Structure formats: structure tokens, C-alpha cells
C-alpha positions as CSV (number, residue, x, y, z in Angstrom):
1,M,-10.4,3.1,12.7
2,E,-11.6,6.5,11.3
3,N,-14.4,6.1,8.8
4,L,-15.0,8.6,6.0
5,L,-18.3,7.2,4.8
6,T,-20.6,8.4,2.0
7,V,-24.3,8.4,2.7
8,A,-24.6,5.6,0.2
9,N,-22.3,3.3,2.2
10,Q,-23.3,4.4,5.7
11,P,-24.3,1.7,8.2
12,Q,-27.5,2.0,10.2
13,F,-27.2,3.7,13.6
14,H,-29.3,3.3,16.8
15,R,-29.1,5.0,20.2
16,L,-27.9,2.5,22.8
17,K,-27.5,3.0,26.5
18,I,-24.1,2.4,28.2
19,A,-24.7,-0.4,30.7
20,K,-21.2,-0.7,32.2
21,K,-18.0,1.3,32.1
22,Q,-14.6,0.2,33.4
23,Q,-11.0,1.5,33.2
24,L,-8.8,-1.4,32.1
25,T,-5.4,0.3,32.0
26,K,-4.1,3.8,32.2
27,H,-4.8,4.1,28.4
28,A,-7.8,1.9,27.8
29,F,-11.3,1.4,29.1
30,A,-14.3,-0.9,28.5
31,L,-17.9,-0.2,27.6
32,E,-20.8,-2.6,27.7
33,L,-23.9,-1.5,25.7
34,E,-27.5,-2.3,26.4
35,V,-29.5,-3.5,23.3
36,P,-33.3,-3.1,23.7
37,P,-35.4,-6.2,22.8
38,E,-36.8,-4.6,19.6
39,L,-33.2,-4.2,18.3
40,K,-31.8,-7.6,19.3
41,S,-31.9,-9.1,15.8
42,R,-30.1,-6.0,14.4
43,Y,-27.2,-6.5,16.7
44,D,-26.5,-10.2,16.0
45,Y,-22.8,-10.4,15.3
46,K,-19.9,-12.7,14.7
47,A,-16.7,-12.9,16.6
48,G,-14.2,-10.5,15.1
49,Q,-16.8,-7.9,14.0
50,C,-17.0,-4.3,15.1
51,V,-19.4,-1.4,15.5
52,T,-19.0,2.3,14.8
53,L,-19.5,4.8,17.7
54,K,-20.7,8.2,16.5
55,Y,-20.6,11.3,18.8
56,H,-19.6,15.0,18.7
57,F,-16.2,16.3,19.8
58,Q,-15.0,19.9,19.4
59,E,-17.8,20.7,17.0
60,R,-17.2,17.8,14.6
61,E,-18.7,14.4,14.2
62,I,-16.5,11.5,15.3
63,R,-16.9,8.0,13.8
64,N,-14.6,5.4,15.1
65,D,-14.8,1.6,14.8
66,Y,-14.4,-0.6,17.8
67,S,-14.2,-4.4,17.8
68,F,-16.3,-6.6,20.1
69,T,-14.4,-8.1,23.1
70,S,-17.5,-10.1,23.8
71,A,-18.5,-13.3,21.9
72,P,-22.0,-13.9,20.5
73,F,-22.9,-16.6,23.0
74,E,-22.4,-14.2,25.8
75,E,-25.5,-12.2,24.5
76,K,-23.9,-8.8,25.2
77,I,-22.0,-6.1,23.4
78,A,-18.7,-5.3,25.1
79,L,-16.0,-3.0,23.6
80,A,-12.5,-2.0,24.7
81,I,-11.3,1.4,23.7
82,K,-7.8,2.9,23.6
83,I,-7.3,6.4,24.9
84,N,-5.1,8.0,22.3
85,G,-4.0,11.1,24.3
86,D,-5.2,13.9,26.6
87,S,-6.7,15.9,23.8
88,S,-8.1,13.0,21.9
89,S,-11.7,12.2,21.1
90,T,-11.4,8.9,23.0
91,K,-10.3,10.7,26.1
92,F,-13.4,12.9,25.7
93,L,-15.5,9.8,25.3
94,F,-14.1,8.3,28.5
95,E,-14.6,11.4,30.5
96,N,-18.0,12.5,29.3
97,Y,-20.0,9.3,28.8
98,D,-21.1,7.3,31.8
99,V,-23.5,4.5,32.6
100,G,-27.0,5.4,31.6
101,D,-26.0,7.7,28.8
102,E,-27.0,7.0,25.2
103,I,-24.6,6.9,22.3
104,S,-25.1,6.3,18.6
105,V,-23.9,2.8,17.7
106,S,-23.9,1.3,14.2
107,E,-25.1,-2.2,13.4
108,P,-22.3,-4.8,13.4
109,Q,-20.0,-4.8,10.4
110,G,-16.7,-6.2,9.2
111,R,-15.5,-9.6,8.0
112,F,-12.6,-10.5,10.3
113,F,-14.2,-13.8,11.2
114,L,-13.6,-17.5,10.9
115,R,-16.1,-20.2,9.9
116,S,-16.9,-22.3,12.9
117,K,-15.9,-26.0,12.7
118,P,-17.3,-27.6,15.9
119,N,-16.6,-31.1,14.8
120,E,-12.9,-30.6,14.0
121,K,-9.8,-30.5,16.1
122,R,-7.9,-27.4,15.0
123,T,-4.9,-25.4,16.0
124,I,-5.3,-21.6,15.9
125,I,-2.4,-19.2,16.3
126,A,-3.2,-15.6,17.2
127,F,-0.9,-12.5,17.2
128,A,-2.0,-9.3,18.8
129,S,-0.4,-5.9,19.6
130,G,-1.9,-3.4,22.1
131,I,-5.6,-2.7,21.5
132,G,-5.4,-5.3,18.7
133,I,-6.4,-7.8,21.4
134,T,-10.0,-6.8,21.1
135,P,-11.2,-8.8,18.1
136,I,-8.7,-11.6,19.0
137,I,-10.2,-12.2,22.5
138,S,-13.7,-12.3,20.9
139,H,-12.4,-15.0,18.6
140,I,-10.7,-16.8,21.4
141,K,-13.8,-17.0,23.5
142,N,-16.0,-18.0,20.6
143,I,-13.7,-20.7,19.3
144,L,-13.1,-22.3,22.8
145,Y,-16.8,-22.3,23.4
146,E,-17.9,-23.7,20.1
147,E,-15.1,-26.0,19.2
148,K,-14.5,-28.4,22.1
149,S,-11.3,-29.9,20.6
150,T,-9.6,-26.8,19.2
151,R,-6.6,-25.3,20.9
152,I,-5.3,-21.7,20.7
153,F,-1.9,-20.1,21.1
154,L,-1.9,-16.4,21.7
155,F,1.2,-14.2,21.3
156,Y,0.4,-10.7,22.6
157,G,2.7,-7.7,22.5
158,N,2.6,-4.5,24.6
159,K,4.9,-1.7,25.8
160,S,4.9,-2.8,29.4
161,E,3.2,-5.1,31.9
162,E,0.8,-2.3,33.0
163,D,-0.3,-1.8,29.4
164,I,-1.6,-5.3,28.9
165,I,-5.3,-4.9,28.1
166,L,-7.7,-7.6,29.3
167,K,-5.0,-9.7,30.9
168,D,-7.3,-10.7,33.8
169,E,-9.9,-12.0,31.4
170,L,-7.3,-13.9,29.4
171,T,-6.0,-15.5,32.6
172,N,-9.5,-16.6,33.6
173,L,-10.0,-18.1,30.1
174,Q,-6.7,-20.0,30.5
175,K,-8.0,-21.5,33.8
176,Q,-11.5,-22.2,32.4
177,Y,-10.1,-23.9,29.3
178,A,-7.0,-25.4,30.8
179,G,-4.8,-27.1,28.2
180,R,-6.6,-25.5,25.3
181,L,-5.4,-21.9,25.6
182,A,-1.8,-20.7,26.0
183,C,-1.0,-17.0,26.3
184,F,2.5,-15.6,25.9
185,Y,3.2,-11.9,26.6
186,F,5.9,-9.8,24.9
187,L,7.1,-6.4,26.2
188,S,8.8,-3.8,24.0
189,Q,9.8,-1.2,26.6
190,E,10.4,-3.2,29.7
191,S,13.1,-5.6,30.6
192,V,12.1,-9.3,30.7
193,K,14.2,-12.1,32.2
194,D,13.7,-14.4,29.2
195,K,14.9,-12.3,26.2
196,L,12.6,-14.2,23.9
197,F,9.7,-12.2,25.4
198,E,11.4,-8.8,25.1
199,G,10.8,-6.6,22.0
200,R,8.1,-6.2,19.4
201,I,6.4,-9.1,17.6
202,D,7.8,-8.9,14.1
203,E,9.1,-11.3,11.4
204,K,12.2,-12.2,13.4
205,K,10.2,-12.8,16.6
206,V,7.8,-15.0,14.7
207,S,10.7,-17.2,13.6
208,L,11.9,-17.5,17.2
209,I,8.3,-18.3,18.4
210,I,8.0,-21.1,15.8
211,N,11.4,-22.6,16.7
212,Q,11.2,-22.2,20.5
213,L,7.5,-22.3,21.5
214,L,5.7,-24.1,18.7
215,H,8.1,-27.0,18.3
216,L,7.3,-30.7,19.0
217,D,3.6,-31.4,19.3
218,E,2.6,-33.6,22.2
219,D,-0.5,-34.6,20.2
220,D,1.5,-35.6,17.2
221,E,5.1,-36.7,17.8
222,E,5.9,-36.7,14.1
223,S,5.3,-33.0,13.6
224,T,5.4,-29.6,15.3
225,I,2.6,-27.4,16.6
226,W,3.4,-25.0,13.8
227,D,3.1,-27.7,11.2
228,N,-0.4,-28.5,12.5
229,T,-1.6,-24.8,12.4
230,D,-4.9,-24.5,10.7
231,E,-5.6,-20.7,10.9
232,V,-3.6,-17.6,11.9
233,L,-5.3,-14.5,13.3
234,I,-3.5,-11.1,13.5
235,C,-4.5,-7.7,14.7
236,G,-2.4,-4.6,15.4
237,P,-0.8,-1.7,13.6
238,G,-0.1,-2.0,9.9
239,P,3.7,-2.5,10.1
240,M,3.2,-5.3,12.7
241,I,0.5,-7.0,10.5
242,K,2.7,-6.8,7.4
243,S,5.7,-8.2,9.2
244,V,3.8,-11.1,11.0
245,A,1.6,-12.0,8.0
246,N,4.7,-12.3,5.7
247,A,6.5,-14.3,8.3
248,C,3.6,-16.7,8.6
249,Y,3.3,-17.0,4.8
250,N,7.1,-17.5,4.4
251,H,6.9,-20.2,7.0
252,G,4.3,-22.2,5.0
253,I,0.9,-20.9,6.0
254,P,-1.3,-20.2,2.9
255,K,-2.6,-16.6,2.5
256,K,-6.2,-17.9,2.7
257,N,-5.5,-19.1,6.2
258,I,-3.9,-15.9,7.4
259,H,-6.6,-13.4,8.6
260,F,-5.9,-9.9,9.9
261,E,-7.7,-6.7,11.0
262,L,-6.3,-3.2,10.7
263,F,-7.2,-0.5,13.2
264,E,-5.9,2.4,11.1
265,A,-5.3,3.4,7.5
266,Y,-2.2,1.8,6.0
267,N,-0.9,2.8,2.6
268,E,1.3,-0.2,1.9
269,D,0.6,-3.6,0.5
270,I,0.5,-6.3,3.2
271,Y,2.2,-8.8,0.8
272,P,4.8,-8.1,-1.9
273,R,3.4,-7.8,-5.4
274,E,3.7,-11.1,-7.2
275,K,3.5,-9.7,-10.7
276,E,4.3,-6.5,-12.7
277,F,1.6,-4.5,-14.5
278,P,1.9,-2.8,-17.9
279,L,2.1,1.0,-17.5
280,I,-1.1,2.9,-18.5
281,E,-0.9,6.7,-18.4
282,N,-3.7,9.3,-18.0
283,V,-6.4,6.9,-16.8
284,K,-9.8,8.5,-17.1
285,V,-12.0,7.7,-14.1
286,K,-15.7,8.3,-13.6
287,I,-17.2,7.9,-10.1
288,K,-20.7,7.8,-8.6
289,F,-21.5,8.3,-5.0
290,N,-24.5,9.7,-3.1
291,H,-26.3,9.5,-6.5
292,I,-23.9,12.1,-8.0
293,E,-21.7,11.3,-10.9
294,K,-18.3,12.9,-11.4
295,D,-16.6,12.4,-14.8
296,G,-13.3,13.5,-16.3
297,I,-11.1,12.5,-13.4
298,I,-7.6,11.8,-14.6
299,L,-5.1,9.6,-12.8
300,K,-1.5,10.1,-13.8
301,N,-0.9,6.4,-14.4
302,N,-1.6,3.0,-12.9
303,E,1.5,2.7,-10.8
304,R,-0.5,3.2,-7.6
305,K,-3.8,1.9,-6.3
306,I,-6.9,3.6,-7.7
307,L,-8.4,4.7,-4.3
308,H,-5.1,6.2,-3.0
309,Q,-4.9,8.4,-6.1
310,L,-8.5,9.5,-5.9
311,L,-8.0,10.4,-2.2
312,D,-4.9,12.4,-3.1
313,L,-7.0,14.3,-5.6
314,G,-9.4,15.3,-2.8
315,Y,-12.3,13.0,-3.4
316,N,-14.1,12.2,-0.2
317,L,-14.7,8.5,-0.8
318,P,-15.4,5.8,1.8
319,Y,-12.3,4.1,3.3
320,S,-10.8,3.0,6.5
321,C,-7.8,0.7,6.3
322,K,-6.8,1.3,2.6
323,S,-5.3,-2.2,2.5
324,G,-8.1,-4.5,1.4
325,V,-9.0,-5.6,4.9
326,C,-12.1,-3.7,6.1
327,G,-14.2,-3.4,2.9
328,S,-15.3,0.2,3.6
329,C,-14.4,1.2,0.0
330,L,-16.4,-1.6,-1.7
331,C,-17.9,-0.5,-5.0
332,Y,-19.1,-1.7,-8.3
333,L,-16.8,-1.7,-11.3
334,R,-19.4,-0.6,-13.9
335,A,-16.9,-0.2,-16.8
336,G,-13.3,-0.9,-17.5
337,K,-10.8,-3.4,-16.1
338,V,-8.8,-3.6,-12.9
339,D,-6.5,-6.1,-11.2
340,M,-6.8,-6.5,-7.5
341,T,-3.5,-7.3,-5.7
342,E,-5.5,-8.7,-2.8
343,D,-9.2,-9.9,-2.9
344,E,-9.6,-12.3,0.0
345,Y,-12.2,-9.9,1.5
346,L,-14.6,-10.4,-1.3
347,T,-16.9,-13.5,-1.7
348,D,-17.1,-15.3,-5.0
349,H,-20.7,-14.0,-5.3
350,E,-19.5,-10.4,-4.9
351,K,-16.9,-10.8,-7.5
352,D,-19.5,-12.2,-9.9
353,Q,-21.6,-9.1,-9.2
354,G,-18.7,-6.9,-10.3
355,K,-17.8,-5.6,-6.9
356,I,-14.2,-4.6,-6.2
357,L,-12.0,-2.9,-3.6
358,P,-10.4,0.1,-5.2
359,C,-7.8,0.3,-2.4
360,T,-6.2,-2.9,-3.8
361,A,-7.1,-2.3,-7.5
362,I,-4.7,-1.4,-10.2
363,A,-6.2,0.2,-13.4
364,M,-5.9,-2.1,-16.4
365,S,-7.8,0.0,-18.9
366,K,-7.7,3.6,-20.0
367,E,-11.2,4.3,-18.7
368,I,-12.9,3.1,-15.5
369,F,-16.3,3.7,-13.9
370,L,-16.7,3.1,-10.1
371,D,-20.1,3.1,-8.5
372,F,-19.9,3.5,-4.7
373,D,-23.7,3.5,-4.2
374,I,-23.7,0.0,-2.8
375,I,-26.7,0.4,-0.5
């Protein structure tokens, strides 16, 4: 996830040593970071969160977010990183940073997490694609450790068998938590004997999974495993998340129980708009960031999200996913009215404070004032 952060919204960074480095597949590697005692409290995190790594590549500063593959109880910070190509910044990171080197690491951030319910017996369904396994495996480890009666079903898609990231660790978890973790692997560019496991995980595949793998529940003969699903976790590219999230919703899972994490900017709504908005033309916008105010910005109309239009006009505002998932664009609505098509990221307290996500917000008044100086 590339971050374009203003100073006002910038997380705190610290120099951490690389404790371990391991190549996982041809296109992915793992890093374990050493946190000195005086910074331990700063790096307390929840399963599903991430950190930003900051380093220089080709005379420019790179900031990329990487999810923890470790769980909090392991008392370590482990990351898995995809190598995006021979000339990419991630290839440079892999080739030029070794054990003992220091790198700038942000304090933990993100809200792709679940509330722990150790006294309940839950069914969790997880869908991952490629490097999207990273926050999912953190969740898996944490849930299995903290919730002794909870079971998890993972459906994990990759191009080929050799591209499956962290498969050994997943296999070991299946052995350690026998009967509570089931992993199913799908390959999109390799032939598979059982055609159910061939192809991408999309809306059609989810229907097949529900009907063929999540059918009668041994723990409850009167219903299916899918009927007993409490929470769904999804991580992967935007189109995959959109397809899978809508499939889950259309098969009866409430939106509040479908949680997803985007690793890249995505310009589309995850769910279809459920209502139409009255057209407002020539919306006047005032913004504040880095203690500087800019007035007189005119948006053509309110047919598109506010953030998307501001970025198109060249304003360097904080964002990452652009779909209401990461919260990077969080700001105060100081004046005017908006309607957020998705607001699950925000807490009730934040909404009461007047905070909004402009990446999901539609202008509902002729004038709007956005304050990005959150911190």
C-alpha cells in the first residue's frame, strides 16, 4: 500500500534492526524486526494491523505498508513482503537490507481487526489472495490461540503451487490446531485435479465453496457451516475483495460481519450504492492540511467521491486504499454536509467528533470544509 501522507497525519517512525530475513517464494520474503525494550510499548499491536517501512530508492523516499504475519502473543514483529518486479523498490529492499541493518518502521496502524471473544464458540471464514495472506495468518494465529472453541476455514488463492506464501506455517498450524483450522488452496494458472480448486476466488467460486465445502455442519446437524458463520475476513486485490464481499453479503452475511483489507488503491465502491443522491453542481471546497488552508476549490458536481475529485485536481492529500478501508484520509468535516456510502471504519465516537472519510463521502451541500490536521 503506497502512502501519500501529510505531515499532519504522519505516523511516528523509529529505527529498528532486522533480526531475521528469509526468502519465502520466488516473489516473496519475510522480515523479522527487533524492537528495543524502550520501544516495546510503542509496538503493541493487534492481529490484522500493519506498519509502514520507510527507505530511499532511486533518490526518492518509499513508504509502503506491510501487515504483520506474527500475532501479538508471539511477542515479535514479522512481515511478509511481495517482490513486485526486478526494478521495484521491494526488490531493492530484498537485495540491499540484511540482518543487522536498520530501517525506519512506523508504529502499528490500521483497523483490520476483530474483537476477541475467548468465551464464545465461533466460526470464522477467511478468503485471501496472494500476499493478502499476511494479515489473515496473523488473525488465524491469534484467534486459534485466544479462542479455544473457535474454528477457522481458510480459502487461499494463488497463481501456482510455488507461489503459495507461508504454506509451511499454515500446515504447521493445521497440525497444531487439528480440527479447528481447515485450509483450502486455489490455483489460477495451474491445472488441478479437482476443478473446484482451479481458478480465481470470485463470486462464482464463493457460491461453489458454500455449496460444496461449507455444507452440513457436524456440530449442528440442522444447519450448514455457512449458516453458522460469525465473521468473514478478506484480503487481496480490490476486484477480488469486491467480488467476494458481495458474494458473502448476497449469501446472507451482514456487512458489519464482513471485514476486509486492501493492499492497493481501488477507485470503485466495494458494495453497490443503495441510494441515489440529488445532483449538486460547482461544490466549493476548503481544505486544511499541514496548518495551511486552501480555499476556493471547485468540484464539478457531487457525482463522484470528494477525495477522488481532489486528487484529480492535484491536491496531495493523505490516502492509501481510496475505498474506506484503511482510514488514511481521515479528516474533520468542519462545515457542510456529506453522505458516506461506507462508514464501518469509523467508531461512533469518531462520528460524533465530526470525523469522516472523504474517499467514501458524497457532497450534500454547496460548501464543504475538510480539516486533515488530525494529529
